[in-house]
N, C-alpha and C positions, 0 to 999 in steps of 0.2 A: 869537629866538635872538640870542646875542651872543658875545663873547670873555670869557675869565676876567678880563682886565684890559686896560687900554689899552697897546698896544705902544710901546716907546721906539724901536724900529727895525723895519724890515721887510726880510726877505731873500727874494728872488724866484728861483725856478728860471727857466730861459729857454725851452727847447723844449717846446711844448705848454702852457706857462703864460703867457708873455709873447707868444709868436708861434706861429703855426699851422704849425710845421715838422715835427711828428711825422708828419703825413700825407704830407708831401713825402718824408721819409726812407723811410717805409713803401712808397710807390709806387716810389721809386727802387730800393730793394733788391729788391723783388719783380720789377720789370722787368729789372734786371741779372741776377738769378738765372736768369730765362727766357733771356736772351741767352747765358748759360753752360750752357744745357741742363738747368737744375734748376728745381724747384718749391719756392719758399720758403713754408712754412706761416705763416699769420698769427700763430700761437702762438709761433713762433720769433722773429719780429720783436718781438712784445709782451714777450717775456722779456728783450729787450735794452734796453727803454726805461728811461732813467735811468742806465744803466751807462756807465762810461768806455770809450773805444775798445778798449783791449786785451782787456777782459773781453767785449765784444761780439764781437770777432774770434774769441775762443776758442769762443764759442757757435756761430758759423757753422762753424768748423772741426770742432767736435765733431759737428755735424749732417751736414755734407757729406763729411767725411773729411779726413785729414791732407794729401792731395795737392790739396785745393781751392786754387785760385790766389787767395788772400785779398788780396794786394796789387793785382792787376789788378782784382779785384772792387771793392775800395774806391775805386780810381781812377775806375772807370766810374760807381759810385754818385755820387761827388762831381761828375762831369760833369753828371749829371742834376740834382743839388741846386743846383749853381752856375747852371745854366740857369734854375731856378725863382727863385733869389735875384736874378738879373739883372732879372727881371720885377718882383720885389718880394714879400716875405713879409707876409701880413696879420697885424696885431696881433690878439690875442684880445680878445673883448668886455670892456670895462670897464677896460682898461689905462690909457688916458689919463685917464679920470675918477678912477681910484684914485691915480695919480701927482699929479694936480691937488690932490686932497684931502690927500695927504701933504705937498705943498708948503705948503698952508694951515696945517697943524699943525707945520711945520718938523721932520718926522720923517725922520731919515736912512734911506737904503735902499741895498741892495746886490743884485747878481746873484751867485748861486752855481750854477755849471753844470758838468756833466761834459764839455761841449764845449770846444774850444780858443778862444783869444782871436781867432783868425782867423774862427772860426765866429760868434762874437758880433758881429763887425763885419759879416760877410756877412748874418747873419740879421736884425740890428737896425739896421744902419747907415743904410739908406734911410729908416727910420721917424723918425730923429732923436732917439730917446729915450735913447740911451746916456749923453749928458751929464747926464741927470736922475738918474743913480745916483752915489752917493758912493764906491762901490767895485765893481769887477768881478772876481770870483774865478772863474777858469777852469782847465782842465786844465793842470798844470804849476805851479800855485800852492800845491798841497797834496800831502802824501805819499800818502794813500789816497783813492780816489774813493768815490762813493756805492756801496753803502749805508752806508759808514763816515761818521762825523760830520765828518770833516776839512774838507770844503768849507764847511760852515755855521759851524764853529768859527773858521775863517780869516776868513770874512765878518764875524762878530761882532767879532773882534779888530781888523779894519781899521776898523770903524765905531766902536770904542771903547765898545761896549755889551755888557753881560753876556748870554750866550745865553738865559737864562731871561726876559729882558726883550724878546727879539726875537720877532716873528711870522714864521714861515716859510711860504711859499706854494709848494705842489708839486702836480704832476699825476701823478707816477709813484709806484709802490710803493717802488722803491729810494730815491727822493728823500724820501718820507715817513719811511722807516726812518732815513735819514741825519739828517734834521732833528730827529726825535723823540729819537734817541740823543744829539744835541747838546744836548738839554734845552730846545729852543725850543717855544713854542706853535706847533703845526703845524696848518695847514688844508690839506686836499686839495681841489683844484679839478679833478675828473676830466676827462680828455681822451679818450684811447683806452683807458684802463684803468678799470674800475669800482672803486668803493670796497668792498673786501671787509670782512669782520668784523675782520680784523687791522688794516686801515687805520682803521676806525672806532674801534678801541681805542687807536691811536697818536695820533689827531688830536683836537683840541678841537672841531672842526667839519668837516663836509663841505659845501662850497659849490657852488652851481650854476654860478656864474661870479664874476668879479672885482667886478661890480656889487654882489653880495651881500656880498662881503668888505668893500667900502667902507662899506656900511650898518652892518655889525657894528662896524667901527672907530669910526664916528660915535657909536654908542650905548654903547660900552665905557666902563666906569667908570674 
């Protein structure tokens, strides 16, 4: 297997794709819900993966009710997450090798995330890889979040590369929808969400990990 063509740029999602943070947020939200006397179904958390904060908040409120203390909930979740970040968030398999290969090819790359710039620094800062990206597009840099194409279109514009010449790497359904609607070659690297028939239709490939993505780039025409 390979890619339809050699990408001129690569746009990376962050959480669940570059770093192993989705499990951190999952555990933090479930634990915080218990502290508030609630049980958060795993399906609720999965429905929020890849969404911007306000949309995720609305899903929580819709589930638990309008009187749910969302601000206090989010503050406590972030306490759990910050504690994990202080220890260090692991990079996903193949990240460093893929970045090394892109360096060899002189291929520009960007991050396009639903998270904030603060979160980018918290999640990736200790790894030292942020300077290896030519642009970081985060919440506040675009009008509409994923699953809208705005984050990926913004990333392409900042790199100066047409979206159709960009390879987008995503782990979430909403991220895949955003990248595909931006017109990018889209590869899903599943983390907590499986590749559904819809995802297979929107993607040029489904990868096991970023090592596989690197191999596909090497052999792309």
